[in-house]
C-alpha positions in Angstrom: 26.9 24.2 -31.1 25.1 21.2 -32.5 21.5 21.1 -33.7 19.3 18.3 -35.0 18.9 19.3 -38.6 15.7 17.5 -39.4 13.7 19.4 -36.7 12.5 23.0 -36.6 13.3 25.4 -33.8 9.7 25.2 -32.7 10.2 21.6 -31.7 13.0 22.5 -29.2 11.8 22.4 -25.6 15.1 22.9 -23.8 18.2 24.6 -25.4 21.4 24.7 -23.3 23.9 27.0 -24.8 27.6 27.1 -23.7 26.7 26.4 -20.0 29.6 27.1 -17.6 29.2 26.0 -14.0 32.3 26.4 -11.9 33.1 25.6 -8.3 35.4 28.0 -6.4 37.5 26.3 -3.8 40.6 27.0 -1.8 42.6 24.8 -4.1 41.3 26.5 -7.2 38.5 26.6 -9.7 36.8 23.4 -10.8 35.1 23.8 -14.2 32.4 21.2 -13.7 30.5 22.2 -16.8 32.7 24.1 -19.3 30.8 25.2 -22.3 28.1 22.5 -22.4 25.6 22.7 -25.2 22.7 20.4 -26.1 19.0 20.5 -27.0 16.0 18.4 -26.1 13.1 18.3 -28.5 9.5 17.8 -27.5 8.6 14.2 -27.0 12.2 12.9 -27.2 14.6 11.3 -24.7 18.1 12.7 -24.7 20.7 10.5 -23.0 23.7 12.1 -21.3 26.5 9.6 -20.6 30.0 9.7 -19.1 32.1 8.7 -16.1 31.5 10.1 -12.6 32.8 13.7 -12.4 32.3 14.5 -16.1 29.6 17.2 -15.4 26.4 15.2 -16.1 24.7 15.9 -12.8 26.0 19.4 -12.5 24.4 20.2 -15.8 21.1 18.9 -14.6 21.3 20.8 -11.3 22.2 23.9 -13.3 18.9 23.5 -15.3 17.0 23.2 -12.0 18.9 26.2 -10.5 20.0 23.9 -7.6 23.8 24.3 -7.8 25.0 24.6 -4.2 26.3 28.2 -3.8 28.8 28.6 -2.4 31.0 27.1 -3.7 29.2 26.6 -7.1 28.1 29.3 -9.5 26.8 29.4 -13.1 29.2 31.8 -14.7 28.2 31.7 -18.3 25.8 30.5 -21.0 22.1 30.3 -21.4 19.4 27.7 -20.5 16.4 28.3 -22.6 13.1 26.5 -21.7 10.4 27.2 -24.3 12.5 30.2 -25.3 12.8 31.7 -21.8 16.2 31.9 -20.2 16.0 30.1 -16.8 19.1 31.9 -15.6 17.4 35.3 -15.8 14.3 34.2 -13.9 13.7 35.0 -10.3 14.0 32.2 -7.7 10.2 32.5 -7.0 9.4 31.8 -10.7 11.9 28.9 -10.8 10.4 27.4 -7.6 6.9 27.5 -9.3 8.4 25.7 -12.4 10.0 22.9 -10.4 7.6 20.1 -10.3 5.0 21.7 -12.5 7.0 22.3 -15.7 10.4 20.6 -15.0 10.8 17.7 -12.6 13.7 15.7 -11.5 14.3 12.2 -10.0 17.5 11.2 -8.4 19.7 8.2 -8.0 18.8 7.3 -4.4 15.2 7.8 -3.5 15.7 7.2 0.2 17.6 10.5 0.5 14.9 12.4 -1.4 11.8 11.1 0.4 10.9 12.4 3.8 10.9 9.5 6.3 8.4 11.0 8.7 5.6 11.5 6.1 3.6 8.9 4.2 4.2 8.5 0.5 0.7 9.7 -0.1 1.2 12.9 1.8 4.4 13.6 -0.1 2.7 13.2 -3.5 -0.4 15.1 -2.4 1.8 18.0 -1.1 3.2 18.6 -4.6 -0.2 18.4 -6.2 -1.6 20.9 -3.6 1.2 23.4 -4.1 1.2 23.4 -7.9 -2.5 22.7 -8.7 -4.2 24.4 -5.7 -6.4 21.4 -5.0 -7.9 20.5 -1.6 -6.6 17.7 0.6 -9.2 15.1 -0.6 -8.7 15.8 -4.3 -5.0 15.8 -3.9 -5.1 12.5 -2.1 -7.3 11.0 -4.8 -4.8 12.1 -7.4 -2.0 10.6 -5.3 -3.7 7.2 -5.3 -4.1 7.5 -9.1 -0.4 8.3 -9.5 0.5 5.3 -7.4 -1.6 3.1 -9.6 -0.1 4.6 -12.8 3.5 3.8 -11.7 2.6 0.2 -10.9 2.3 0.2 -7.1 -0.1 -2.6 -6.1 -3.1 -1.8 -3.8 -2.5 1.9 -4.1 -5.4 2.8 -1.8 -3.6 1.0 1.0 0.0 1.8 0.1 -0.7 5.5 0.0 -0.6 5.4 3.8 2.8 3.7 3.9 6.1 5.3 4.9 9.2 5.1 2.7 10.9 2.6 5.0 8.1 0.2 4.4 8.8 -0.1 0.7 11.6 -1.7 -1.3 14.1 0.3 -3.3 12.3 -0.3 -6.6 9.0 0.8 -5.1 10.6 3.9 -3.6 11.9 4.8 -7.0 8.4 4.4 -8.4 7.2 6.8 -5.7 9.8 9.3 -6.8 8.6 9.0 -10.4 5.0 9.5 -9.2 6.0 12.7 -7.3 7.9 14.0 -10.4 5.1 13.3 -12.8 2.1 14.2 -10.5 1.7 17.7 -12.0 2.3 16.5 -15.6 5.6 18.4 -16.3 6.9 19.0 -19.9 10.4 17.9 -19.0 11.6 15.1 -16.7 15.3 15.0 -15.7 16.2 11.5 -14.6 19.7 11.5 -12.9 20.9 7.9 -12.8 17.5 6.6 -11.5 18.4 2.9 -11.8 22.0 2.8 -10.6 21.2 1.8 -7.0 18.7 -0.9 -8.0 19.0 -4.6 -8.8 19.3 -5.5 -12.4 15.8 -7.0 -12.7 14.3 -3.9 -11.0 16.4 -1.6 -13.2 14.7 -3.1 -16.3 11.2 -2.6 -14.7 11.9 1.1 -13.9 13.3 1.7 -17.4 10.2 0.1 -18.9 8.0 2.3 -16.7 9.8 5.5 -17.6 9.5 4.6 -21.3 5.8 3.8 -21.0 5.0 7.0 -19.0 6.9 9.1 -21.6 4.6 7.7 -24.3 1.4 8.0 -22.3 2.1 11.6 -21.1 4.0 12.9 -24.1 6.9 14.3 -22.0 10.5 14.9 -22.9 13.3 13.3 -20.8 16.9 14.1 -20.0 18.3 10.8 -19.0 21.6 10.9 -17.2 23.6 7.7 -16.9 27.1 6.2 -17.0 25.7 3.2 -18.8 25.5 3.3 -22.6 23.4 0.1 -22.5 20.7 2.1 -20.7 20.9 4.8 -23.3 20.3 2.2 -26.0 17.0 1.2 -24.3 15.7 4.7 -23.6 17.0 7.5 -25.8 16.8 8.7 -29.3 19.8 10.9 -29.2 22.9 10.9 -26.9 25.5 13.3 -25.7 28.8 11.9 -24.4 30.6 14.0 -21.8 34.2 14.0 -20.5 35.8 16.3 -18.0 33.1 19.0 -18.3 32.8 19.0 -22.0 30.7 17.4 -24.7 33.0 15.2 -26.8 30.5 13.5 -29.0 26.8 13.8 -29.8 24.6 11.9 -32.3 21.5 9.8 -32.8 21.8 6.7 -30.6 21.9 4.2 -33.5 24.7 6.2 -35.2 26.7 6.3 -32.0 26.5 2.5 -31.7 27.2 1.8 -35.3 29.9 4.3 -35.9 31.4 5.8 -32.7 33.9 8.5 -33.7 35.7 9.5 -30.5 38.2 7.1 -28.9 36.5 7.6 -25.5 33.1 6.6 -26.9 34.6 3.5 -28.5 36.2 2.7 -25.1 32.8 3.0 -23.4 31.1 0.8 -26.0 33.8 -1.9 -25.7 33.1 -2.1 -22.0 29.5 -3.3 -22.7 29.6 -7.2 -22.9 26.7 -7.6 -25.3 27.9 -5.0 -27.7 31.5 -6.2 -27.5 30.4 -9.8 -28.3 28.2 -8.8 -31.1 30.9 -6.8 -32.8 33.6 -9.5 -32.3 31.8 -12.9 -32.3 35.0 -14.8 -33.0 37.1 -12.8 -30.5 37.2 -14.5 -27.1 39.6 -12.0 -25.5 38.8 -10.0 -22.4 36.6 -6.8 -22.6 38.7 -3.8 -23.3 39.2 -1.1 -20.6 40.0 2.6 -20.8 43.5 3.0 -19.2 44.2 5.7 -16.7 41.9 8.0 -14.7 39.9 11.0 -15.5 42.1 14.2 -15.2 42.6 16.1 -12.0 40.0 19.0 -12.3 42.7 21.4 -10.9 45.3 20.4 -13.5 43.5 19.7 -16.7 45.5 18.8 -19.8 46.5 21.8 -22.1 45.2 20.3 -25.3 42.6 17.4 -25.7 41.3 16.5 -22.3 41.4 12.8 -23.2 44.9 12.9 -24.5 46.6 11.2 -21.5 44.4 8.1 -21.9 43.9 8.1 -25.7 45.1 5.1 -27.7 45.1 7.1 -30.9 46.7 10.3 -29.7 48.9 12.5 -31.9 51.4 15.2 -31.1 48.9 17.9 -32.0 46.5 16.5 -29.4 48.8 17.4 -26.5 48.9 21.2 -27.1 45.7 22.0 -29.1 42.2 21.5 -27.8 40.0 20.2 -30.6 36.6 22.0 -31.3 33.3 20.2 -31.5 32.8 19.7 -35.2 30.0 18.3 -37.3 30.9 15.0 -39.0 27.5 13.8 -40.4 23.9 14.8 -40.7 23.5 14.9 -36.9 26.9 13.7 -35.6 29.4 15.9 -33.8 32.7 15.0 -32.3 35.6 16.8 -30.5 38.7 15.0 -31.9 41.5 15.8 -34.2 41.7 12.2 -35.5 38.3 12.0 -37.2 
């Protein structure tokens, strides 16, 4: 398990240890999260990056205790939030924590917002549940939150329904709901993927600004390393249910150690061009597909797609090893 050496244990807000979340189907067992470990420190943003199906979102849903069961089940590990194991808490206690201490925003706000209630009612409901305020006070706070997330004319827009707002504004509403009770941890699960590029930038700027204003920690899930570069201080790279590399963001961009991480970086146009200013060839691509979850490779999970594979990689799964002050990688070739 990797730890940031320069910080003390008191600075750790969330500590995920060897998390295993499996799905039990008629075809077999899918190990969606297979021994995932990472930490989030107070006031920092941790980026979690990887292709679809690598276990990013399942790890987040496991933290929130929202894994659909059946078929999913957390079968191992610990999730420590301020030293308390969330997996040992009652569902009533977890429900009280959701929204008040840990909040989550999702990729598509239209599926998360209730179409028959105004946005003001939906923000105020969270405030009433967790803070015990009356309707008038909760509505006033809802207006304040709309203003804080950059919704123009918040006194008027608080009466609007989700369908009356653009995708970018709906995502701002989701952020307002998530932060309305000042949680300590915000989990952002691909919050900009469904938005236009210009709106993506605005949402990222908003999240960064709110993090500084409120002093919260953020778990930012994305498939885009470019987004990680704009938001996070540390990053975890996942592949097929496992962490394969973890480091400070600047170290990952300057010296990626895992072939998969290098492949992801080579798919970013700006990074690719800055590294190879005289090279006018096409962007590199990672050949092949992610492995079938029912038939995972025996050794290294990335072996079938790896350009640097060795004979050893086919039969022996590499451990996650420390390769620098705060740099960890799961690869035999480093």
